[in-house]
MARDO-203195 format. One record per residue (C-alpha): residue number from 1; residue in one letter; chain; x negated, z negated, y negated. Coordinates in Angstrom, 2 decimals, padded with zeros to 5 digits, always signed. Layout:
BEGIN
<NUM "A" "A" <X Z Y>>,
...
END
This chain:
BEGIN
<1 "M" "A" <-020.16 +029.56 +025.02>>,
<2 "K" "A" <-020.86 +029.77 +021.29>>,
<3 "V" "A" <-019.84 +027.40 +018.53>>,
<4 "S" "A" <-020.49 +027.37 +014.79>>,
<5 "K" "A" <-024.05 +026.96 +013.55>>,
<6 "L" "A" <-022.97 +023.69 +011.92>>,
<7 "A" "A" <-021.64 +022.33 +015.20>>,
<8 "E" "A" <-024.60 +023.68 +017.14>>,
<9 "N" "A" <-027.08 +021.69 +015.06>>,
<10 "I" "A" <-025.14 +018.54 +014.26>>,
<11 "I" "A" <-026.88 +015.36 +015.41>>,
<12 "G" "A" <-024.77 +012.72 +017.10>>,
<13 "S" "A" <-024.95 +009.05 +016.24>>,
<14 "E" "A" <-028.07 +007.33 +017.59>>,
<15 "I" "A" <-026.18 +004.05 +017.42>>,
<16 "I" "A" <-023.44 +005.38 +019.71>>,
<17 "K" "A" <-026.09 +006.57 +022.18>>,
<18 "L" "A" <-027.64 +003.12 +022.25>>,
<19 "A" "A" <-024.19 +001.55 +022.56>>,
<20 "G" "A" <-023.62 +003.63 +025.68>>,
<21 "E" "A" <-026.67 +002.10 +027.36>>,
<22 "V" "A" <-025.60 -001.38 +026.30>>,
<23 "N" "A" <-022.05 -000.94 +027.58>>,
<24 "E" "A" <-023.34 +000.29 +030.93>>,
<25 "K" "A" <-025.39 -002.89 +031.35>>,
<26 "I" "A" <-022.40 -005.02 +030.38>>,
<27 "K" "A" <-020.26 -003.19 +032.96>>,
<28 "Q" "A" <-022.84 -004.10 +035.57>>,
<29 "G" "A" <-022.37 -007.76 +034.74>>,
<30 "E" "A" <-025.44 -008.37 +032.57>>,
<31 "K" "A" <-025.25 -010.84 +029.68>>,
<32 "I" "A" <-026.27 -008.73 +026.70>>,
<33 "Y" "A" <-026.56 -009.94 +023.12>>,
<34 "N" "A" <-025.10 -006.81 +021.56>>,
<35 "L" "A" <-026.09 -006.86 +017.89>>,
<36 "T" "A" <-025.93 -003.10 +017.35>>,
<37 "I" "A" <-022.57 -002.29 +015.81>>,
<38 "G" "A" <-021.68 -002.80 +012.14>>,
<39 "D" "A" <-018.32 -004.18 +013.19>>,
<40 "F" "A" <-016.60 -007.50 +013.76>>,
<41 "N" "A" <-015.41 -009.27 +016.87>>,
<42 "P" "A" <-011.78 -009.99 +015.90>>,
<43 "N" "A" <-011.84 -013.20 +017.91>>,
<44 "E" "A" <-014.71 -014.47 +015.77>>,
<45 "F" "A" <-013.81 -012.71 +012.54>>,
<46 "P" "A" <-010.04 -012.06 +012.46>>,
<47 "I" "A" <-008.46 -010.36 +009.46>>,
<48 "P" "A" <-006.53 -012.68 +007.12>>,
<49 "S" "A" <-003.43 -013.99 +008.86>>,
<50 "E" "A" <-001.31 -013.12 +005.82>>,
<51 "L" "A" <-002.52 -009.52 +005.90>>,
<52 "K" "A" <-001.73 -009.26 +009.61>>,
<53 "Q" "A" <+001.81 -010.52 +009.04>>,
<54 "F" "A" <+002.32 -008.18 +006.09>>,
<55 "I" "A" <+001.31 -005.22 +008.28>>,
<56 "I" "A" <+003.80 -006.29 +010.95>>,
<57 "D" "A" <+006.48 -006.70 +008.30>>,
<58 "E" "A" <+005.90 -003.18 +006.95>>,
<59 "Y" "A" <+006.17 -001.63 +010.41>>,
<60 "N" "A" <+009.35 -003.62 +011.01>>,
<61 "A" "A" <+010.62 -002.16 +007.74>>,
<62 "N" "A" <+009.97 +001.34 +009.17>>,
<63 "Q" "A" <+007.19 +002.24 +006.73>>,
<64 "T" "A" <+005.86 +004.85 +009.12>>,
<65 "N" "A" <+006.13 +008.12 +007.19>>,
<66 "Y" "A" <+003.51 +009.86 +005.03>>,
<67 "P" "A" <+001.94 +007.81 +002.24>>,
<68 "A" "A" <+001.35 +009.29 -001.22>>,
<69 "A" "A" <-001.55 +011.74 -001.13>>,
<70 "D" "A" <-003.72 +009.63 -003.41>>,
<71 "G" "A" <-002.52 +006.35 -001.93>>,
<72 "M" "A" <+000.52 +004.19 -002.54>>,
<73 "L" "A" <+000.87 +003.24 -006.20>>,
<74 "E" "A" <+001.35 -000.40 -005.21>>,
<75 "L" "A" <-002.08 -000.45 -003.57>>,
<76 "R" "A" <-003.85 +001.50 -006.30>>,
<77 "T" "A" <-002.45 -000.95 -008.84>>,
<78 "A" "A" <-003.55 -003.94 -006.73>>,
<79 "V" "A" <-007.04 -002.45 -006.30>>,
<80 "S" "A" <-007.26 -001.85 -010.05>>,
<81 "N" "A" <-006.50 -005.52 -010.64>>,
<82 "L" "A" <-008.97 -006.69 -007.95>>,
<83 "L" "A" <-011.76 -004.60 -009.46>>,
<84 "K" "A" <-011.05 -005.92 -012.94>>,
<85 "Q" "A" <-010.63 -009.59 -011.98>>,
<86 "R" "A" <-013.44 -009.87 -009.43>>,
<87 "G" "A" <-015.73 -006.93 -010.17>>,
<88 "G" "A" <-015.53 -006.56 -013.93>>,
<89 "L" "A" <-014.61 -002.88 -013.57>>,
<90 "D" "A" <-011.76 -001.28 -015.51>>,
<91 "Y" "A" <-010.26 +001.59 -013.52>>,
<92 "K" "A" <-006.64 +002.63 -013.87>>,
<93 "A" "A" <-004.45 +003.40 -010.87>>,
<94 "D" "A" <-004.84 +007.17 -011.43>>,
<95 "E" "A" <-008.64 +006.80 -011.31>>,
<96 "I" "A" <-008.46 +005.35 -007.79>>,
<97 "L" "A" <-008.08 +007.23 -004.49>>,
<98 "I" "A" <-007.04 +005.52 -001.27>>,
<99 "A" "A" <-008.27 +006.88 +002.07>>,
<100 "G" "A" <-008.56 +005.89 +005.71>>,
<101 "G" "A" <-011.70 +003.81 +005.27>>,
<102 "A" "A" <-015.02 +004.58 +003.59>>,
<103 "R" "A" <-015.95 +007.60 +005.72>>,
<104 "P" "A" <-013.35 +010.05 +004.35>>,
<105 "V" "A" <-014.16 +008.74 +000.88>>,
<106 "I" "A" <-017.83 +009.62 +001.35>>,
<107 "Y" "A" <-016.93 +012.96 +002.91>>,
<108 "S" "A" <-014.69 +013.88 -000.02>>,
<109 "I" "A" <-017.28 +012.78 -002.61>>,
<110 "F" "A" <-019.89 +015.04 -001.01>>,
<111 "K" "A" <-017.42 +017.92 -000.73>>,
<112 "A" "A" <-016.27 +017.53 -004.34>>,
<113 "L" "A" <-019.74 +017.34 -005.88>>,
<114 "V" "A" <-022.34 +018.94 -003.59>>,
<115 "D" "A" <-022.72 +022.70 -003.15>>,
<116 "P" "A" <-024.80 +024.44 -000.48>>,
<117 "N" "A" <-028.48 +024.28 -001.43>>,
<118 "D" "A" <-027.93 +021.50 -003.97>>,
<119 "T" "A" <-030.51 +018.74 -003.86>>,
<120 "V" "A" <-029.40 +015.31 -002.63>>,
<121 "I" "A" <-031.68 +012.30 -003.07>>,
<122 "F" "A" <-031.36 +009.28 -000.82>>,
<123 "A" "A" <-033.60 +006.63 +000.65>>,
<124 "V" "A" <-034.04 +005.72 +004.30>>,
<125 "P" "A" <-033.16 +003.66 +006.13>>,
<126 "S" "A" <-029.58 +004.29 +005.07>>,
<127 "W" "A" <-026.30 +005.05 +006.75>>,
<128 "N" "A" <-025.38 +008.70 +007.39>>,
<129 "N" "A" <-026.57 +010.26 +004.12>>,
<130 "N" "A" <-028.64 +012.67 +006.21>>,
<131 "H" "A" <-025.58 +013.79 +008.15>>,
<132 "Y" "A" <-023.32 +014.25 +005.11>>,
<133 "T" "A" <-026.08 +016.22 +003.39>>,
<134 "Y" "A" <-026.33 +018.45 +006.46>>,
<135 "L" "A" <-022.56 +018.97 +006.61>>,
<136 "N" "A" <-022.70 +020.31 +003.04>>,
<137 "G" "A" <-025.65 +022.63 +003.64>>,
<138 "A" "A" <-027.57 +020.79 +000.94>>,
<139 "T" "A" <-031.28 +020.06 +000.66>>,
<140 "A" "A" <-032.30 +016.47 +001.32>>,
<141 "V" "A" <-035.01 +014.67 -000.61>>,
<142 "V" "A" <-035.70 +011.65 +001.57>>,
<143 "I" "A" <-037.45 +008.57 +000.20>>,
<144 "E" "A" <-038.88 +006.21 +002.80>>,
<145 "A" "A" <-038.28 +002.76 +001.35>>,
<146 "T" "A" <-040.68 -000.07 +002.08>>,
<147 "P" "A" <-040.40 -003.71 +003.14>>,
<148 "E" "A" <-042.25 -004.72 -000.05>>,
<149 "Q" "A" <-039.16 -003.53 -001.98>>,
<150 "N" "A" <-036.70 -004.97 +000.55>>,
<151 "F" "A" <-036.13 -001.35 +001.65>>,
<152 "M" "A" <-034.38 -000.48 -001.63>>,
<153 "P" "A" <-035.47 +002.68 -003.50>>,
<154 "S" "A" <-036.90 +002.41 -007.01>>,
<155 "A" "A" <-036.72 +004.62 -010.09>>,
<156 "D" "A" <-040.40 +005.48 -009.52>>,
<157 "D" "A" <-039.48 +006.77 -006.06>>,
<158 "I" "A" <-036.70 +008.97 -007.45>>,
<159 "K" "A" <-038.34 +010.15 -010.68>>,
<160 "P" "A" <-040.52 +012.96 -009.22>>,
<161 "H" "A" <-037.40 +014.65 -007.79>>,
<162 "I" "A" <-034.72 +013.96 -010.43>>,
<163 "S" "A" <-035.14 +017.21 -012.39>>,
<164 "K" "A" <-033.99 +019.29 -009.42>>,
<165 "A" "A" <-031.39 +016.86 -008.13>>,
<166 "N" "A" <-027.62 +017.19 -008.29>>,
<167 "F" "A" <-026.65 +014.04 -006.42>>,
<168 "V" "A" <-028.12 +010.61 -005.74>>,
<169 "A" "A" <-026.69 +008.45 -002.95>>,
<170 "L" "A" <-027.20 +004.69 -003.25>>,
<171 "C" "A" <-025.78 +001.74 -001.34>>,
<172 "S" "A" <-025.88 -001.93 -002.32>>,
<173 "P" "A" <-025.57 -004.22 -000.45>>,
<174 "Q" "A" <-027.39 -001.84 +001.82>>,
<175 "N" "A" <-026.55 -000.80 +005.35>>,
<176 "P" "A" <-028.69 -001.26 +007.48>>,
<177 "T" "A" <-030.91 -003.72 +005.62>>,
<178 "G" "A" <-028.54 -006.34 +004.19>>,
<179 "T" "A" <-030.54 -006.26 +000.94>>,
<180 "V" "A" <-029.42 -005.55 -002.63>>,
<181 "F" "A" <-030.63 -003.94 -005.83>>,
<182 "T" "A" <-032.09 -006.21 -008.44>>,
<183 "K" "A" <-030.55 -005.92 -011.90>>,
<184 "E" "A" <-033.74 -004.40 -013.29>>,
<185 "G" "A" <-034.17 -002.02 -010.37>>,
<186 "L" "A" <-030.68 -000.57 -010.69>>,
<187 "E" "A" <-030.91 -000.40 -014.50>>,
<188 "E" "A" <-034.06 +001.69 -014.21>>,
<189 "I" "A" <-032.39 +004.15 -011.83>>,
<190 "C" "A" <-029.36 +004.43 -014.12>>,
<191 "D" "A" <-031.61 +005.07 -017.13>>,
<192 "L" "A" <-033.40 +007.78 -015.16>>,
<193 "I" "A" <-030.12 +009.54 -014.35>>,
<194 "L" "A" <-028.83 +009.23 -017.92>>,
<195 "E" "A" <-032.08 +010.57 -019.35>>,
<196 "E" "A" <-031.99 +013.57 -017.00>>,
<197 "N" "A" <-028.36 +014.34 -017.80>>,
<198 "K" "A" <-029.07 +014.32 -021.54>>,
<199 "K" "A" <-031.66 +017.05 -020.96>>,
<200 "R" "A" <-029.26 +019.33 -019.10>>,
<201 "D" "A" <-027.28 +022.15 -020.63>>,
<202 "P" "A" <-023.53 +021.36 -020.70>>,
<203 "S" "A" <-022.95 +024.34 -018.42>>,
<204 "Q" "A" <-025.15 +022.73 -015.78>>,
<205 "K" "A" <-023.86 +020.33 -013.17>>,
<206 "P" "A" <-025.12 +016.84 -014.01>>,
<207 "V" "A" <-026.76 +014.41 -011.63>>,
<208 "Y" "A" <-023.94 +012.44 -010.02>>,
<209 "L" "A" <-024.37 +009.05 -008.41>>,
<210 "M" "A" <-022.45 +007.99 -005.30>>,
<211 "Y" "A" <-022.54 +004.20 -005.25>>,
<212 "D" "A" <-021.46 +002.66 -001.96>>,
<213 "Q" "A" <-020.53 -000.99 -002.50>>,
<214 "I" "A" <-018.38 -001.55 +000.57>>,
<215 "Y" "A" <-020.19 -004.88 +001.18>>,
<216 "W" "A" <-020.17 -006.11 -002.42>>,
<217 "A" "A" <-018.03 -009.21 -001.76>>,
<218 "L" "A" <-020.47 -010.45 +000.91>>,
<219 "T" "A" <-023.49 -011.81 -000.95>>,
<220 "F" "A" <-025.13 -015.12 -000.12>>,
<221 "G" "A" <-026.63 -017.98 -002.11>>,
<222 "D" "A" <-027.82 -016.97 -005.56>>,
<223 "V" "A" <-027.83 -013.26 -004.75>>,
<224 "K" "A" <-025.75 -011.20 -007.18>>,
<225 "H" "A" <-024.20 -007.77 -006.76>>,
<226 "Y" "A" <-024.74 -005.30 -009.59>>,
<227 "N" "A" <-023.13 -001.94 -010.17>>,
<228 "P" "A" <-024.14 +000.98 -012.40>>,
<229 "V" "A" <-021.08 +001.03 -014.67>>,
<230 "I" "A" <-021.34 -002.63 -015.65>>,
<231 "L" "A" <-025.06 -002.33 -016.34>>,
<232 "R" "A" <-024.86 +000.99 -018.15>>,
<233 "P" "A" <-021.32 +001.89 -019.33>>,
<234 "E" "A" <-022.44 +005.50 -019.93>>,
<235 "M" "A" <-022.82 +005.82 -016.16>>,
<236 "R" "A" <-019.02 +005.80 -015.83>>,
<237 "D" "A" <-018.98 +009.59 -016.35>>,
<238 "Y" "A" <-021.37 +010.16 -013.47>>,
<239 "T" "A" <-020.62 +007.40 -010.93>>,
<240 "I" "A" <-018.21 +007.62 -007.99>>,
<241 "F" "A" <-017.77 +004.44 -005.96>>,
<242 "V" "A" <-017.22 +003.84 -002.25>>,
<243 "D" "A" <-015.26 +000.65 -001.56>>,
<244 "G" "A" <-012.53 -000.89 +000.60>>,
<245 "I" "A" <-011.49 -003.84 +002.77>>,
<246 "S" "A" <-013.31 -002.82 +005.95>>,
<247 "K" "A" <-016.17 -005.29 +005.63>>,
<248 "S" "A" <-014.98 -007.94 +003.17>>,
<249 "L" "A" <-011.81 -008.64 +005.18>>,
<250 "A" "A" <-013.29 -007.80 +008.62>>,
<251 "A" "A" <-010.71 -005.02 +008.70>>,
<252 "T" "A" <-012.75 -002.12 +010.09>>,
<253 "G" "A" <-009.86 -000.92 +012.27>>,
<254 "V" "A" <-007.20 -001.29 +009.58>>,
<255 "R" "A" <-008.69 +001.77 +007.85>>,
<256 "V" "A" <-008.06 +001.09 +004.17>>,
<257 "G" "A" <-010.78 +002.30 +001.81>>,
<258 "W" "A" <-010.89 +003.58 -001.74>>,
<259 "S" "A" <-012.94 +005.34 -004.35>>,
<260 "M" "A" <-012.90 +005.04 -008.10>>,
<261 "G" "A" <-014.48 +007.32 -010.65>>,
<262 "P" "A" <-013.76 +009.92 -013.34>>,
<263 "K" "A" <-010.17 +011.10 -012.95>>,
<264 "F" "A" <-011.02 +014.80 -012.74>>,
<265 "I" "A" <-013.34 +014.08 -009.78>>,
<266 "I" "A" <-010.87 +011.73 -008.10>>,
<267 "D" "A" <-008.22 +014.46 -008.41>>,
<268 "K" "A" <-010.52 +016.97 -006.68>>,
<269 "M" "A" <-011.25 +014.49 -003.91>>,
<270 "K" "A" <-007.52 +013.94 -003.47>>,
<271 "A" "A" <-006.99 +017.70 -003.14>>,
<272 "I" "A" <-009.72 +017.90 -000.49>>,
<273 "L" "A" <-008.27 +015.04 +001.53>>,
<274 "T" "A" <-004.78 +016.57 +001.48>>,
<275 "H" "A" <-006.24 +019.26 +003.75>>,
<276 "V" "A" <-007.89 +016.67 +006.00>>,
<277 "G" "A" <-005.06 +014.16 +006.18>>,
<278 "A" "A" <-007.47 +011.23 +006.20>>,
<279 "W" "A" <-004.97 +008.83 +004.67>>,
<280 "A" "A" <-004.74 +005.14 +005.32>>,
<281 "P" "A" <-001.44 +004.44 +007.15>>,
<282 "K" "A" <+001.42 +003.66 +004.80>>,
<283 "A" "A" <+002.25 +000.28 +006.36>>,
<284 "E" "A" <-001.36 -000.88 +006.07>>,
<285 "Q" "A" <-001.51 +000.28 +002.46>>,
<286 "L" "A" <+001.62 -001.59 +001.43>>,
<287 "A" "A" <+000.49 -004.67 +003.33>>,
<288 "T" "A" <-002.93 -004.61 +001.67>>,
<289 "A" "A" <-001.25 -004.28 -001.73>>,
<290 "K" "A" <+000.81 -007.40 -001.03>>,
<291 "Y" "A" <-002.22 -009.31 +000.20>>,
<292 "L" "A" <-004.31 -008.43 -002.87>>,
<293 "T" "A" <-001.64 -009.71 -005.26>>,
<294 "D" "A" <-002.75 -013.27 -004.39>>,
<295 "L" "A" <-006.41 -013.36 -005.34>>,
<296 "N" "A" <-006.65 -017.09 -004.69>>,
<297 "S" "A" <-005.95 -016.47 -001.00>>,
<298 "Y" "A" <-008.36 -013.53 -001.11>>,
<299 "D" "A" <-011.08 -015.76 -002.60>>,
<300 "A" "A" <-010.53 -018.45 +000.03>>,
<301 "F" "A" <-010.84 -015.90 +002.83>>,
<302 "I" "A" <-013.99 -014.39 +001.33>>,
<303 "D" "A" <-015.58 -017.83 +001.00>>,
<304 "L" "A" <-014.87 -018.56 +004.68>>,
<305 "Q" "A" <-016.12 -015.13 +005.69>>,
<306 "K" "A" <-019.38 -015.62 +003.82>>,
<307 "E" "A" <-019.87 -019.06 +005.31>>,
<308 "K" "A" <-019.46 -017.76 +008.87>>,
<309 "I" "A" <-021.66 -014.72 +008.37>>,
<310 "S" "A" <-024.36 -016.65 +006.52>>,
<311 "A" "A" <-024.58 -019.23 +009.30>>,
<312 "R" "A" <-025.36 -016.50 +011.82>>,
<313 "L" "A" <-027.80 -014.62 +009.60>>,
<314 "T" "A" <-029.61 -017.81 +008.64>>,
<315 "G" "A" <-029.78 -018.90 +012.27>>,
<316 "F" "A" <-031.43 -015.66 +013.32>>,
<317 "Y" "A" <-033.72 -015.65 +010.29>>,
<318 "K" "A" <-034.98 -019.16 +011.06>>,
<319 "G" "A" <-035.41 -018.19 +014.71>>,
<320 "F" "A" <-037.54 -015.19 +013.81>>,
<321 "Q" "A" <-039.63 -017.20 +011.38>>,
<322 "A" "A" <-040.25 -019.82 +014.07>>,
<323 "L" "A" <-041.37 -017.10 +016.47>>,
<324 "K" "A" <-043.63 -015.65 +013.79>>,
<325 "A" "A" <-045.14 -019.09 +013.11>>,
<326 "A" "A" <-045.80 -019.40 +016.84>>,
<327 "G" "A" <-047.92 -016.25 +016.73>>,
<328 "Y" "A" <-045.47 -013.64 +017.98>>,
<329 "K" "A" <-045.58 -010.26 +016.22>>,
<330 "V" "A" <-042.13 -010.43 +014.67>>,
<331 "D" "A" <-040.80 -010.93 +011.17>>,
<332 "A" "A" <-037.55 -010.92 +009.18>>,
<333 "I" "A" <-036.51 -010.42 +005.57>>,
<334 "T" "A" <-034.53 -013.25 +004.00>>,
<335 "P" "A" <-030.80 -012.40 +004.32>>,
<336 "Q" "A" <-029.18 -011.42 +001.04>>,
<337 "A" "A" <-025.84 -009.78 +001.80>>,
<338 "A" "A" <-023.59 -007.85 +004.22>>,
<339 "I" "A" <-023.67 -008.63 +007.96>>,
<340 "Y" "A" <-027.21 -007.46 +008.66>>,
<341 "L" "A" <-030.65 -008.99 +009.08>>,
<342 "T" "A" <-033.72 -006.80 +008.75>>,
<343 "V" "A" <-036.15 -007.74 +011.52>>,
<344 "Q" "A" <-039.53 -006.44 +012.67>>,
<345 "F" "A" <-041.04 -006.05 +016.12>>,
<346 "N" "A" <-044.66 -005.05 +015.57>>,
<347 "L" "A" <-045.24 -004.49 +019.27>>,
<348 "H" "A" <-046.67 -000.96 +019.46>>,
<349 "G" "A" <-049.53 -000.87 +021.94>>,
<350 "Q" "A" <-048.71 -004.13 +023.68>>,
<351 "K" "A" <-048.48 -004.28 +027.47>>,
<352 "T" "A" <-045.67 -005.63 +029.62>>,
<353 "A" "A" <-046.20 -007.89 +032.62>>,
<354 "N" "A" <-046.45 -004.86 +034.91>>,
<355 "G" "A" <-049.00 -003.13 +032.66>>,
<356 "T" "A" <-046.67 -000.66 +030.95>>,
<357 "V" "A" <-047.73 +000.10 +027.36>>,
<358 "L" "A" <-045.06 -000.06 +024.67>>,
<359 "A" "A" <-046.27 +003.11 +023.01>>,
<360 "T" "A" <-043.21 +004.04 +020.95>>,
<361 "T" "A" <-040.34 +002.40 +019.11>>,
<362 "K" "A" <-038.05 +003.66 +021.86>>,
<363 "D" "A" <-040.20 +001.81 +024.39>>,
<364 "I" "A" <-039.90 -001.39 +022.37>>,
<365 "T" "A" <-036.14 -001.00 +021.95>>,
<366 "K" "A" <-035.74 -000.51 +025.70>>,
<367 "Y" "A" <-037.98 -003.48 +026.49>>,
<368 "L" "A" <-035.94 -005.75 +024.22>>,
<369 "L" "A" <-032.75 -004.58 +025.91>>,
<370 "D" "A" <-034.06 -004.83 +029.48>>,
<371 "E" "A" <-036.14 -008.01 +029.21>>,
<372 "A" "A" <-034.62 -010.02 +026.34>>,
<373 "K" "A" <-031.08 -008.67 +026.84>>,
<374 "L" "A" <-031.11 -008.07 +023.09>>,
<375 "A" "A" <-029.53 -004.86 +021.75>>,
<376 "I" "A" <-030.43 -003.97 +018.15>>,
<377 "V" "A" <-030.81 -000.69 +016.26>>,
<378 "P" "A" <-034.19 +000.67 +015.11>>,
<379 "F" "A" <-034.42 +001.90 +011.53>>,
<380 "S" "A" <-035.31 +005.31 +012.95>>,
<381 "A" "A" <-031.60 +005.64 +013.78>>,
<382 "F" "A" <-030.99 +005.43 +010.03>>,
<383 "G" "A" <-033.43 +008.18 +009.11>>,
<384 "A" "A" <-036.64 +006.15 +008.88>>,
<385 "S" "A" <-039.80 +007.37 +010.58>>,
<386 "A" "A" <-039.77 +007.40 +014.38>>,
<387 "D" "A" <-042.60 +004.87 +014.58>>,
<388 "S" "A" <-041.04 +002.32 +012.21>>,
<389 "S" "A" <-041.24 -001.20 +013.63>>,
<390 "W" "A" <-038.17 -002.41 +011.70>>,
<391 "Y" "A" <-034.67 -002.94 +013.06>>,
<392 "R" "A" <-031.10 -003.77 +012.01>>,
<393 "L" "A" <-029.60 -006.87 +013.59>>,
<394 "S" "A" <-025.82 -007.05 +013.06>>,
<395 "V" "A" <-024.02 -010.39 +013.40>>,
<396 "G" "A" <-020.38 -009.33 +013.08>>,
<397 "T" "A" <-019.76 -009.45 +016.82>>,
<398 "C" "A" <-021.90 -012.53 +017.44>>,
<399 "K" "A" <-020.73 -016.02 +018.33>>,
<400 "L" "A" <-022.61 -018.71 +016.44>>,
<401 "E" "A" <-023.60 -020.41 +019.69>>,
<402 "D" "A" <-025.23 -017.15 +020.86>>,
<403 "V" "A" <-027.93 -017.31 +018.20>>,
<404 "D" "A" <-030.05 -019.89 +020.01>>,
<405 "G" "A" <-029.61 -018.10 +023.34>>,
<406 "A" "A" <-030.72 -014.76 +021.88>>,
<407 "I" "A" <-033.80 -016.33 +020.26>>,
<408 "A" "A" <-034.70 -018.12 +023.52>>,
<409 "N" "A" <-034.41 -014.86 +025.47>>,
<410 "L" "A" <-036.53 -013.14 +022.87>>,
<411 "K" "A" <-039.25 -015.77 +023.05>>,
<412 "S" "A" <-039.38 -015.45 +026.81>>,
<413 "A" "A" <-039.65 -011.65 +026.63>>,
<414 "L" "A" <-042.33 -011.73 +023.92>>,
<415 "S" "A" <-044.39 -014.28 +025.87>>,
<416 "K" "A" <-044.74 -011.75 +028.71>>,
<417 "L" "A" <-046.52 -009.22 +026.49>>,
<418 "S" "A" <-050.25 -008.97 +026.06>>,
END
């Protein structure tokens, strides 16, 4: 049986593969600390109660037919106000596109701006840029980010490739690392893009920037979120945002995302999505619009959300630092944002109690799952090199009381290595 070349060569999600192994162990009755999925346990992180009631109200009001193709005006207006009041961004309702979460937004941005054989620049580890580049038949320029830079790319990394680029994909706060751009770091990248676009003939396609800020509300301590358009207003002509309620309101299954950018690009994305039908359900859109009209309630929920997430991230970070201080070959980067902790298991070449050598990252991942009952995702699943010793630890499905148990399991497993 034959399928298209695209389908023949598409790579499935490494995270989903790992999740399959984890779920099988759970089915067999094992206690697994499953910290793989960038999702929330609704029992630990429920959506706002007001939003839930508004959704129920809209279904009771029979709001079950097609929404507007670019999103309900009520929601686009509410998003416009949210962005202005909390993000300092001035986008009108007709410069905003609503979709069924961030994925169709990203898909439509790529489809609207990237031609076959165009050059797309992105850093790894990062979420799915490699797959969206493949789906467009584009050429990927992959930058392997380093722990010294908190796994965020720099202008110096991008500069050698910018003259042939058509599209740069950035994310901050970053999935999978939970780290953010510094003000200076993002300014330098913006200046690089602006300088390149000034050189180009008007008939040429400029370098566009996709800026994924789906986690922007979830920063911790003194960490600040920066975006290109605030730092460099000229970037407004070249920047298309990815945003939504999926992470900030723990509403991954509610499927309400949006994009904002130049109107002529937003209109093209809308046209693309009309043929995909990837709209957020009408009831959820109207409910979200109602919820976002009360930004005081929104702020209170975000503050609680950050407090709960930070407690888990900080707990794991302190646990890893204690293990490191005790001589175990682990490390962690101070949590900055999102629901992720970047952790390291520098265990290549170590031997298990039965003499098996942990030769590869896959070996280490399996050992952590089998012996520590700890399921986390290696950065190689996000495009980093296969031998990377760094991992994403996601706390959205974690109970606070599980942190100590996971660290204790980990210590026991690490103590058996030599």
